[in-house]
Structure formats: C-alpha cells, structure tokens
C-alpha positions as a LaTeX table, in Angstrom:
\begin{tabular}{lrrr}
\hline
Residue & $x$ (\AA) & $y$ (\AA) & $z$ (\AA) \\
\hline
Met1 & 1.55 & 28.77 & 4.63 \\
Lys2 & $-0.56$ & 30.41 & 1.95 \\
Phe3 & $-3.78$ & 29.32 & 0.25 \\
Ser4 & $-6.95$ & 30.71 & $-1.29$ \\
Val5 & $-10.25$ & 29.03 & $-0.37$ \\
Phe6 & $-13.91$ & 29.19 & $-1.32$ \\
Gln7 & $-16.87$ & 27.24 & 0.06 \\
Leu8 & $-20.53$ & 27.05 & $-0.92$ \\
Thr9 & $-23.60$ & 24.96 & $-0.07$ \\
Arg10 & $-26.97$ & 25.02 & $-1.82$ \\
Arg11 & $-30.16$ & 23.10 & $-1.16$ \\
Gly12 & $-31.38$ & 21.01 & $-4.07$ \\
Gly13 & $-34.77$ & 19.35 & $-4.25$ \\
Arg14 & $-34.65$ & 18.14 & $-0.65$ \\
Asp15 & $-36.70$ & 19.34 & 2.31 \\
Lys16 & $-33.56$ & 20.45 & 4.12 \\
Asn17 & $-29.83$ & 20.66 & 3.67 \\
Glu18 & $-27.96$ & 18.24 & 5.96 \\
Asp19 & $-24.51$ & 18.99 & 4.49 \\
Arg20 & $-21.90$ & 20.83 & 6.56 \\
Met21 & $-18.40$ & 22.06 & 5.72 \\
Gly22 & $-15.69$ & 24.31 & 7.13 \\
Tyr23 & $-11.98$ & 24.77 & 7.72 \\
Cys24 & $-9.60$ & 25.77 & 10.48 \\
Tyr25 & $-5.92$ & 26.60 & 10.61 \\
Thr26 & $-2.90$ & 27.48 & 12.68 \\
Arg27 & 0.28 & 29.17 & 11.53 \\
Glu28 & 1.63 & 26.00 & 9.90 \\
Ala29 & $-1.32$ & 23.67 & 9.28 \\
Ala30 & $-4.87$ & 23.77 & 7.91 \\
Leu31 & $-7.73$ & 21.30 & 8.15 \\
Phe32 & $-10.65$ & 21.21 & 5.68 \\
Val33 & $-13.72$ & 19.09 & 6.49 \\
Leu34 & $-16.99$ & 18.26 & 4.73 \\
Ala35 & $-19.79$ & 15.99 & 6.01 \\
Asp36 & $-23.05$ & 14.93 & 4.37 \\
Gly37 & $-25.73$ & 13.95 & 6.90 \\
Met38 & $-27.58$ & 10.87 & 5.72 \\
Gly39 & $-31.29$ & 10.88 & 5.02 \\
Gly40 & $-33.38$ & 7.99 & 6.24 \\
His41 & $-31.89$ & 8.37 & 9.72 \\
Pro42 & $-32.73$ & 10.98 & 12.37 \\
Glu43 & $-30.95$ & 14.33 & 12.53 \\
Gly44 & $-28.43$ & 13.88 & 9.76 \\
Glu45 & $-27.52$ & 17.55 & 10.04 \\
Val46 & $-26.61$ & 17.02 & 13.71 \\
Ala47 & $-24.36$ & 14.09 & 12.82 \\
Ala48 & $-22.61$ & 16.21 & 10.19 \\
Gln49 & $-22.17$ & 19.14 & 12.56 \\
Leu50 & $-20.90$ & 16.95 & 15.41 \\
Ala51 & $-18.38$ & 15.42 & 13.02 \\
Leu52 & $-17.06$ & 18.85 & 12.03 \\
Gln53 & $-16.89$ & 19.99 & 15.65 \\
Ala54 & $-15.03$ & 16.85 & 16.72 \\
Met55 & $-12.47$ & 17.15 & 13.92 \\
Ser56 & $-11.98$ & 20.85 & 14.65 \\
Ala57 & $-11.61$ & 20.28 & 18.40 \\
Met58 & $-9.00$ & 17.57 & 17.82 \\
Phe59 & $-7.11$ & 19.87 & 15.46 \\
Gln60 & $-7.18$ & 22.73 & 17.96 \\
Arg61 & $-5.89$ & 20.39 & 20.65 \\
Asp62 & $-3.12$ & 18.73 & 18.63 \\
Ala63 & $-1.88$ & 21.32 & 16.11 \\
Lys64 & 0.84 & 23.14 & 18.06 \\
Pro65 & 1.15 & 24.54 & 15.41 \\
Thr66 & 1.40 & 21.24 & 13.45 \\
Val67 & 0.20 & 17.74 & 14.30 \\
Ala68 & 2.84 & 15.15 & 15.10 \\
Asn69 & 1.60 & 12.54 & 12.61 \\
Pro70 & $-0.97$ & 13.57 & 9.95 \\
Glu71 & $-2.14$ & 10.03 & 9.13 \\
Glu72 & $-2.59$ & 9.09 & 12.76 \\
Phe73 & $-4.30$ & 12.39 & 13.55 \\
Leu74 & $-6.83$ & 12.10 & 10.73 \\
Gly75 & $-7.78$ & 8.54 & 11.60 \\
Ala76 & $-8.12$ & 9.31 & 15.30 \\
Ala77 & $-10.14$ & 12.47 & 14.64 \\
Leu78 & $-12.55$ & 10.61 & 12.37 \\
Leu79 & $-13.08$ & 7.93 & 15.01 \\
Ala80 & $-13.56$ & 10.58 & 17.68 \\
Ala81 & $-16.26$ & 12.12 & 15.49 \\
His82 & $-17.93$ & 8.72 & 15.19 \\
His83 & $-17.88$ & 8.24 & 18.96 \\
Gln84 & $-19.37$ & 11.69 & 19.52 \\
Ile85 & $-22.34$ & 10.84 & 17.30 \\
Ile86 & $-22.86$ & 7.50 & 19.06 \\
Arg87 & $-22.68$ & 9.25 & 22.43 \\
Tyr88 & $-25.23$ & 11.85 & 21.31 \\
Ala89 & $-27.66$ & 9.15 & 20.18 \\
Ala90 & $-27.22$ & 7.02 & 23.30 \\
Glu91 & $-27.80$ & 9.88 & 25.72 \\
Arg92 & $-31.04$ & 10.72 & 23.94 \\
Gly93 & $-32.26$ & 7.16 & 23.73 \\
Phe94 & $-32.50$ & 7.08 & 19.94 \\
Leu95 & $-33.55$ & 3.76 & 18.45 \\
Asp96 & $-31.64$ & 4.73 & 15.31 \\
Ser97 & $-28.54$ & 6.92 & 15.40 \\
Pro98 & $-27.79$ & 9.99 & 13.25 \\
Arg99 & $-25.32$ & 9.21 & 10.49 \\
Thr100 & $-23.03$ & 11.07 & 8.12 \\
Thr101 & $-20.30$ & 10.64 & 5.56 \\
Leu102 & $-17.08$ & 12.60 & 5.99 \\
Val103 & $-14.05$ & 13.71 & 4.01 \\
Ala104 & $-11.22$ & 15.83 & 5.41 \\
Cys105 & $-7.76$ & 16.88 & 4.33 \\
Leu106 & $-4.81$ & 18.32 & 6.23 \\
Leu107 & $-2.27$ & 20.73 & 4.78 \\
Gln108 & 1.05 & 20.66 & 6.61 \\
Asp109 & 4.76 & 20.75 & 5.72 \\
Asn110 & 3.89 & 21.55 & 2.07 \\
Gln111 & 1.94 & 18.29 & 1.82 \\
Val112 & $-1.70$ & 17.22 & 1.75 \\
Thr113 & $-3.01$ & 14.13 & 3.56 \\
Trp114 & $-6.65$ & 13.07 & 3.69 \\
Val115 & $-9.21$ & 10.74 & 5.24 \\
His116 & $-12.70$ & 9.78 & 4.10 \\
Cys117 & $-15.61$ & 7.55 & 5.05 \\
Gly118 & $-18.59$ & 7.10 & 2.74 \\
Asp119 & $-19.13$ & 8.86 & $-0.57$ \\
Ser120 & $-18.13$ & 12.46 & 0.07 \\
Arg121 & $-15.08$ & 12.97 & $-2.11$ \\
Leu122 & $-11.71$ & 14.71 & $-2.35$ \\
Tyr123 & $-10.31$ & 15.72 & $-5.75$ \\
Val124 & $-6.71$ & 16.91 & $-6.30$ \\
Val125 & $-5.92$ & 18.74 & $-9.56$ \\
Arg126 & $-2.46$ & 19.61 & $-10.85$ \\
Asp127 & $-1.48$ & 21.31 & $-14.13$ \\
Gly128 & $-5.00$ & 20.98 & $-15.51$ \\
Ser129 & $-5.35$ & 17.25 & $-14.83$ \\
Leu130 & $-6.94$ & 15.16 & $-12.13$ \\
Leu131 & $-4.08$ & 13.88 & $-9.98$ \\
Thr132 & $-6.20$ & 11.72 & $-7.68$ \\
Arg133 & $-9.58$ & 11.37 & $-6.03$ \\
Thr134 & $-10.98$ & 9.28 & $-3.22$ \\
Arg135 & $-12.88$ & 6.06 & $-3.92$ \\
Asp136 & $-16.34$ & 5.83 & $-2.34$ \\
His137 & $-17.21$ & 3.22 & 0.23 \\
Ser138 & $-20.07$ & 2.01 & $-1.93$ \\
Tyr139 & $-20.63$ & $-1.35$ & $-3.58$ \\
Ala140 & $-20.39$ & 0.26 & $-7.02$ \\
Glu141 & $-16.96$ & 1.82 & $-6.42$ \\
Gln142 & $-15.60$ & $-1.29$ & $-4.75$ \\
Gln143 & $-16.74$ & $-3.44$ & $-7.66$ \\
Ala144 & $-15.15$ & $-1.04$ & $-10.13$ \\
Ser145 & $-11.84$ & $-1.28$ & $-8.27$ \\
Gly146 & $-12.04$ & $-5.07$ & $-8.23$ \\
Val147 & $-12.38$ & $-5.49$ & $-4.47$ \\
Phe148 & $-15.37$ & $-7.80$ & $-4.81$ \\
Lys149 & $-18.16$ & $-8.83$ & $-7.14$ \\
Leu150 & $-21.74$ & $-7.84$ & $-6.50$ \\
Gly151 & $-24.69$ & $-10.07$ & $-5.91$ \\
Asn152 & $-28.24$ & $-8.81$ & $-5.66$ \\
Val153 & $-27.48$ & $-5.52$ & $-3.90$ \\
Asn154 & $-28.10$ & $-1.88$ & $-4.69$ \\
Arg155 & $-24.83$ & $-0.77$ & $-6.23$ \\
Asn156 & $-25.16$ & 2.78 & $-4.86$ \\
Val157 & $-25.63$ & 1.75 & $-1.23$ \\
Leu158 & $-22.86$ & 2.75 & 1.17 \\
Phe159 & $-21.47$ & 0.02 & 3.39 \\
Thr160 & $-20.03$ & 2.38 & 6.02 \\
Cys161 & $-20.55$ & 5.80 & 7.57 \\
Leu162 & $-20.06$ & 7.65 & 10.84 \\
Gly163 & $-22.71$ & 7.02 & 13.49 \\
Ser164 & $-23.61$ & 3.46 & 12.50 \\
Pro165 & $-23.55$ & 0.69 & 15.16 \\
Ser166 & $-20.46$ & $-0.90$ & 13.59 \\
Arg167 & $-17.00$ & 0.63 & 13.56 \\
Pro168 & $-16.65$ & 2.82 & 10.45 \\
Val169 & $-14.45$ & 1.78 & 7.56 \\
Phe170 & $-12.24$ & 4.65 & 6.40 \\
Asp171 & $-9.23$ & 5.28 & 4.18 \\
Val172 & $-6.29$ & 7.59 & 4.80 \\
Gly173 & $-4.52$ & 8.85 & 1.68 \\
Gly174 & $-1.35$ & 10.73 & 0.84 \\
Pro175 & 0.77 & 12.51 & 1.59 \\
Ile176 & 1.22 & 14.31 & $-1.70$ \\
Lys177 & 3.92 & 16.96 & $-1.95$ \\
Leu178 & 2.21 & 20.17 & $-3.04$ \\
Gln179 & 3.29 & 22.33 & $-5.96$ \\
Gln180 & 2.43 & 25.91 & $-6.78$ \\
Gly181 & $-1.15$ & 26.11 & $-8.05$ \\
Asp182 & $-2.26$ & 22.66 & $-6.90$ \\
Arg183 & $-5.99$ & 22.68 & $-6.21$ \\
Phe184 & $-8.10$ & 20.34 & $-4.15$ \\
Leu185 & $-11.86$ & 20.10 & $-3.75$ \\
Leu186 & $-14.04$ & 18.40 & $-1.14$ \\
Cys187 & $-17.66$ & 17.78 & $-2.11$ \\
Ser188 & $-20.86$ & 15.95 & $-1.25$ \\
Asp189 & $-22.38$ & 13.48 & $-3.69$ \\
Gly190 & $-24.72$ & 16.22 & $-4.86$ \\
Leu191 & $-21.85$ & 17.46 & $-7.03$ \\
Trp192 & $-20.23$ & 14.35 & $-8.41$ \\
Gly193 & $-23.61$ & 12.64 & $-8.89$ \\
Thr194 & $-24.34$ & 14.91 & $-11.86$ \\
Val195 & $-20.96$ & 16.40 & $-12.80$ \\
Glu196 & $-18.28$ & 14.13 & $-14.26$ \\
Asp197 & $-14.75$ & 13.93 & $-12.86$ \\
Asp198 & $-13.19$ & 15.49 & $-15.95$ \\
Glu199 & $-15.64$ & 18.39 & $-15.75$ \\
Ile200 & $-14.75$ & 19.01 & $-12.12$ \\
Ala201 & $-11.04$ & 18.91 & $-12.92$ \\
Gly202 & $-11.51$ & 21.15 & $-15.96$ \\
Gln203 & $-13.37$ & 23.82 & $-14.03$ \\
Leu204 & $-10.82$ & 23.79 & $-11.23$ \\
Ala205 & $-7.96$ & 24.06 & $-13.70$ \\
Ser206 & $-9.39$ & 26.89 & $-15.77$ \\
Lys207 & $-10.33$ & 29.53 & $-13.19$ \\
Pro208 & $-9.80$ & 30.60 & $-9.56$ \\
Val209 & $-11.60$ & 28.51 & $-6.95$ \\
Ser210 & $-13.81$ & 31.52 & $-6.15$ \\
Glu211 & $-15.24$ & 31.20 & $-9.66$ \\
Ala212 & $-14.95$ & 27.45 & $-10.19$ \\
Val213 & $-16.94$ & 26.49 & $-7.07$ \\
Pro214 & $-20.06$ & 28.59 & $-7.83$ \\
Asp215 & $-20.03$ & 27.44 & $-11.45$ \\
Leu216 & $-19.76$ & 23.77 & $-10.47$ \\
Val217 & $-22.50$ & 24.06 & $-7.84$ \\
Glu218 & $-24.85$ & 25.79 & $-10.29$ \\
Leu219 & $-24.17$ & 23.15 & $-12.95$ \\
Ala220 & $-24.98$ & 20.36 & $-10.48$ \\
Leu221 & $-28.22$ & 22.06 & $-9.38$ \\
Val222 & $-29.38$ & 22.56 & $-12.95$ \\
Arg223 & $-28.68$ & 18.97 & $-13.89$ \\
Gly224 & $-30.21$ & 17.64 & $-10.69$ \\
Gly225 & $-33.44$ & 19.50 & $-11.29$ \\
Ser226 & $-36.34$ & 19.57 & $-8.87$ \\
Thr227 & $-35.41$ & 16.22 & $-7.30$ \\
Gly228 & $-31.67$ & 16.84 & $-7.16$ \\
Asp229 & $-29.52$ & 16.44 & $-4.07$ \\
Asn230 & $-28.04$ & 19.21 & $-1.96$ \\
Val231 & $-24.67$ & 20.40 & $-3.29$ \\
Thr232 & $-21.82$ & 21.38 & $-0.98$ \\
Val233 & $-18.26$ & 22.18 & $-2.01$ \\
Ile234 & $-15.14$ & 23.56 & $-0.37$ \\
Ser235 & $-12.06$ & 24.11 & $-2.54$ \\
Ala236 & $-8.62$ & 25.62 & $-2.06$ \\
Glu237 & $-5.54$ & 26.48 & $-4.10$ \\
Trp238 & $-2.08$ & 26.00 & $-2.65$ \\
Gln239 & 0.39 & 28.83 & $-3.15$ \\
Met240 & 4.06 & 29.11 & $-2.41$ \\
Pro241 & 4.61 & 31.89 & 0.16 \\
Thr242 & 6.99 & 33.72 & $-2.19$ \\
Val243 & 4.50 & 33.82 & $-5.10$ \\
Val244 & 2.33 & 36.93 & $-5.45$ \\
Asp245 & $-0.86$ & 36.58 & $-7.51$ \\
Ser246 & $-3.05$ & 39.67 & $-7.51$ \\
His247 & $-6.21$ & 37.84 & $-8.67$ \\
Leu248 & $-6.27$ & 35.60 & $-5.60$ \\
Asp249 & $-7.63$ & 36.57 & $-2.20$ \\
Ser250 & $-5.26$ & 34.48 & $-0.13$ \\
Ile251 & $-4.98$ & 33.48 & 3.50 \\
Thr252 & $-1.39$ & 33.89 & 4.67 \\
Thr253 & $-0.58$ & 32.46 & 8.08 \\
Asp254 & 3.12 & 33.28 & 8.36 \\
Leu255 & 2.62 & 36.33 & 10.55 \\
Ile256 & 0.29 & 34.81 & 13.15 \\
Ser257 & 1.70 & 33.42 & 16.39 \\
Glu258 & 2.03 & 29.72 & 17.18 \\
Asp259 & $-0.91$ & 29.66 & 19.59 \\
Val260 & $-3.46$ & 31.19 & 17.20 \\
Phe261 & $-6.29$ & 28.93 & 16.01 \\
Ala262 & $-8.87$ & 30.15 & 13.47 \\
Ser263 & $-11.99$ & 28.29 & 12.35 \\
Thr264 & $-15.08$ & 28.74 & 10.20 \\
Ile265 & $-16.76$ & 25.75 & 11.87 \\
Gln266 & $-19.71$ & 26.82 & 14.00 \\
Ala267 & $-19.30$ & 26.26 & 17.72 \\
Ser268 & $-22.48$ & 24.24 & 18.19 \\
Leu269 & $-25.65$ & 23.17 & 16.44 \\
Val270 & $-26.95$ & 21.30 & 19.47 \\
Asp271 & $-26.82$ & 21.98 & 23.19 \\
Ser272 & $-23.70$ & 23.31 & 24.89 \\
Ser273 & $-22.80$ & 19.96 & 26.48 \\
Tyr274 & $-21.43$ & 18.90 & 23.07 \\
Asp275 & $-19.11$ & 21.86 & 22.60 \\
Asp276 & $-16.21$ & 19.81 & 24.00 \\
Leu277 & $-15.05$ & 16.36 & 23.06 \\
Asp278 & $-15.64$ & 13.42 & 25.36 \\
Asp279 & $-12.15$ & 12.66 & 26.69 \\
Asp280 & $-12.88$ & 8.93 & 26.79 \\
Ala281 & $-13.90$ & 9.04 & 23.13 \\
Ile282 & $-10.65$ & 10.76 & 22.22 \\
Glu283 & $-8.55$ & 8.17 & 24.03 \\
Arg284 & $-10.50$ & 5.27 & 22.49 \\
Ser285 & $-10.04$ & 6.76 & 19.04 \\
Ile286 & $-6.30$ & 7.27 & 19.48 \\
Ala287 & $-5.91$ & 3.71 & 20.80 \\
Glu288 & $-7.86$ & 2.29 & 17.85 \\
Ile289 & $-5.88$ & 4.14 & 15.20 \\
Asn290 & $-2.55$ & 3.30 & 16.86 \\
Ala291 & $-3.52$ & $-0.38$ & 16.90 \\
Ala292 & $-4.49$ & $-0.23$ & 13.22 \\
Ile293 & $-1.17$ & 1.41 & 12.30 \\
Ala294 & 0.72 & $-1.24$ & 14.29 \\
Arg295 & $-1.13$ & $-4.06$ & 12.50 \\
Ser296 & $-0.43$ & $-2.49$ & 9.12 \\
Ser297 & 3.28 & $-2.12$ & 9.92 \\
Ala298 & 3.47 & $-5.74$ & 11.07 \\
Arg299 & 1.90 & $-6.96$ & 7.82 \\
Arg300 & 4.40 & $-4.98$ & 5.72 \\
Gln301 & 7.32 & $-6.51$ & 7.62 \\
Thr302 & 6.17 & $-10.10$ & 7.10 \\
\hline
\end{tabular}
C-alpha cells in the first residue's frame, strides 16, 4: 500500500479550535478520521478527540492487518465513538453532553470506503473531476436531495451528531475501486463553507496534496475573514506500489510486518481512564451495526 498524505488545521475567527484529525495504518490498511467539535455544547474538542481515539483503537484492534468487513467496521467504530462521548459526559454529570461531527475513510484492498455523521465532508477526485462527495446531515442538504421539504426551520441546522442523546444517524459509502492518482479529502465545514466544490476539486487535481491543502486552507481563511470558522483538512493521494513519482513524499507500508500499527492520533486529550475503549460500548456498537446490516439485507430481499 502506498499513499502520500498532508494534513493541516488553522483557527479562524473563533476563540478556540475544536477540530481534530489524524490517520493510522497497518501494512495493508489505512484509516483517516476528521471530527469537528460542536460549539454551543461543552468541550467540543474533547468530543472530537474521543471520537478519533475510539476510531483509532477499533482500527488497531481489528486491522490484522486488514479489517474483515470495511462497512461493518466503520459503522461499529462510529457508534463506539458515540458511546465513548456519552460515557464521558455521564461520568462527569454533565447536563449537556459534548458533541462532534465525524467523517472517516478506510483504504484497504485497493478500495476506499467511508462513513460520516454531520457536516464534515469527504471528497473523492479522479482525473481532475469530482467523483463523489458526502451529503451533509443538515436540513439544507436533505432538502436538496429531495428527502423532505422544509417548514420553518434553520436550513443549516444539523439533525444528527455524535454525543447527542439520540442514536446518531450516519451513512456508509463505497467501496470505490482506486486508480493511480485518485485523491480524497476530508474537511470540516470551515473549508466547504467558503470554498466551492469545483474549487476544491480543481485544487486537488492541479497540484500535490502537500500544496493543495495549504492553498485551500488559506483561501478559506481569507474568505471567512475575522468571523470565519476553523479550517481543518486531511488529504491523500493513492499510488500504485509499482509507480515511482519523485515529487511525492509517500508512505509505503509493504515492508512493515503484519503486527505494526502506526498512528498520528494523540493518545489522550483527557485523563488516562479514556485511553482504552469501554468493552461494553464496543460490543453494543457491533451489535447495533450488525442488526442494521441484517435489516438492510432483509429489505433488499423482499
């Protein structure tokens, strides 16, 4: 497995930056995660960090060196992250829980599969064009896709996130078979709120991710001005192992052993009792996603 990656976060006109991002990988799989802690609720940065830690811990546990089922893994890991945030809030007696959006993608078997909840997005670019992107869990995006018509509601309001009292709504997408030079980008709404989809795709298509990401982040900050949102982006380019490109600083995993796990995700933002996943939360998450898959399969057969 071979890819080049670049990540960057910058504070906009906010008091603090509650965005978090990172990636981890084994010899044959890689997981990229981005979370945007939500303002208006306590400790959004903690929710985002707990989400990253939960996803990373699940990946480390299950990727040996690949996960058995990417779609099932991503759904279960997202729900485990949600349960970790709820657990954190309950043990501290919070009246309101920390909350975060999340988007993550898994590279494995020359394919990319993804999951998202909220309005942090994934973009996939191929041959200079936008191949696909996630659709936000907001009233505006759902109306645009024809899911429902709006009444008197704020069109930009999200109707789901991690850490809320209700079970999060999420979507699993893919898999897409990867081709040489395919690029994908995960970002917070601080980017796409001021930079159009075609601009994001154009920048990704025209230069290496190590140049495209800083340029996109700077463009978003300039347009956002003094009241703009924080901007966080992680982007990668897929490369065939046999292709040599001297302008790319690539990560090649072929020579590492099966039991090696590498991660850029910080061990802990909070106290050490949250370094490990709650086993009960893991089992609940796996049971929930298995039940959802079973219901979906039953509907397709009827």
